[in-house]
C-alpha positions, 0 to 999 in steps of 0.5 A: 899250382894256383888257387882262388880265395875270397876277400870280402865279397870279391874273389881273388886268384893266386898263381906263380911264375918263375917261383914268384907269386902273383895275386890278382883281383877278379873284380867279381863276386863269382867263383866261376869267374875267378876259376876262369881267370886263373886258368887263363893266367896259367895258360899264358905262363905255360906259353911263356907269356907274361901274365896279363896282370903285368900289362894291366899295370902299365899306364899311358903316361909311362909310355908317353914319357918313354916316347919323349925320352927317345926323342930327346936322346936321339935329338930328333928335330920333331921333338916340339911336334911330338910334345904337342901331340903327347899333350893332346893325347894326354888330355884324353888318355892320361891315367888310362891303362894301356889295355883300355886303349882300344879301337873304339876309344881311339875313334872317340878321341878322333871325334873329340879332336874333330869337334875341337876343329883340328885338321885331319893332318894334325890328328894323324900326326897325333895318332902316329905318335900314339902308334909309335909309343905303343909299338915301342912298348911292345918291343921292350924287354920285358914288353909293356904292351901285350897287343897294339890295337888297330889305329885308323888314320884319316884322309888328308885333303889339306896338301899345300899347292902354292908356288911362285911364277917368275914375275911374282918372285921378282915383284916380291923380291922388290918389295922385301927389305934389302937384307931379305932379297938375297935370302929370297933369291937363294930360296927360290933357286935351290928350294932349301928349307927356311932353317937351312938357309938361316943357318947357312954360315960362311965356312959353308960357302966357297965362292972360289969353287962356287958352291954352298953346302950343308954338313951331314946332320944339319938337315932334316934328313941328316944328309949333307948337301951341296949346290953349285952357284950360278952367276946370279947366286954368286953375285948374291954372295959377293954382295953379302960378303961386302955387307959382312965386311962393312959390319965388321968395321963397326964391330958387328961380327956374325958367322951367318951368310944371311944375317938380320940387322934387327936380331941381337947377338949373332944376328941369325934370322928368326922370324920374317913373318911381318916383313913377308906379309907386308911385301906380299901385300905391296907386291899384289901377289896375295898371301903366300908361304915361304915354303911355296918357294921350295915347291917352286924350285922343284917344279922349275928344275923338272921343267928345265929338264934337270934329272929328278935324282939330281933335283932331289939332291939339290932340294934335299928330298929323300923319297920320291913320293914326297918329291912328286908331291912338290912337283906341282902342275900349274894352269900354264902347264895344263894350257901348254899340254892342251896346245901341244895336243891340239897341234899333234891332232892337227898334224894327224889331220893334215897327213891323213888322206883318202885313197880310192880306185878300181881293181881291174879284173884281169881274169875277166879280160883274159876270158874275153880274149879267149882264155883256157877253160881251166882258168875260167873254171877256177875263176868261177869257183873262186867267185862262188866260194867268196860269194862275189857276183859276176860283175864284182870289181873288188871290195873296199876296206874301212880305210877305202883301200881296194882289196881284190877278190882271191885268185884275181891277183894271179890271173 
């Protein structure tokens, strides 16, 4: 049985759950408010719920730390992105009670981030992190979140649409340093991610079988991948192998298939932005992203008639929705579609003609030759029923195909 009591000018309530006493301030000087809150808490306990005061003690920082701990335990590759999101969220929600994180407060956070110049996609990633940590808190035993508020998401209009045409690829490759030319060719043909190519080691390349593979757990989606090398890619790896042997003679040993001569240690390529930007400028193609090669590979595989499922296995796309986003349609594709449509319509025009003619009234000819009375009577009835005049020759359809009146076909 609970009770209300007064401490100073503020009313407090006391109630029990599983034999354990709970005391809670009503933050009110009204005894009526205290009795109302006590009744609410006792109702929650009778329904098997945790008393609301338990949730009132949970702060944003506690859930944020649990959220990042989950990323570290599961070794998620997006940990850096998650830490950045928590940093922005903490600047607004830090120290706040979870019960105070409501939809209006989330709207206020969105307005603040927009005012700071953050893109809609960036804000959505931060809101997704907030939603994930609240849901994780609600799923714990015992739960730390009583109710997850509605979190609105923003519309994203900043989807990348860049890609390379073949001539642009050749111009860029010619302008790049020698150690990046094979690297670029492999990316252009396979659509692999930057980190997947820089981490490609010689044990993952089998020139005898003509394959390159990534082991399960080394990709973004944790799935393994195998790609068969065409003649150009085989030549690339043969050249890389010769370079490897030459480096080993001077004591430079590296396990990577595409090493950098400028990096210390094992020589793994880490940053190509300076060389990439200079090559884009010298080749005259304008500034491009390395990730544009991934979109280009997907588009070219679809153009070549490769089944979409096979193309997804080569590029490493796990869901069709993301694959479709990468299947970019260029201006040349649209021009080709217009030309094909025009040729189709011209073919229709060439095969379409006009058919015309006159229907001979065999009944009238028979009557002229003295046909029997019954035939003449039936012919008159047909003309009266169809509303056709005495001298009717027939009717024409919208396609100018002659349609004879009834019964005259059988006269």
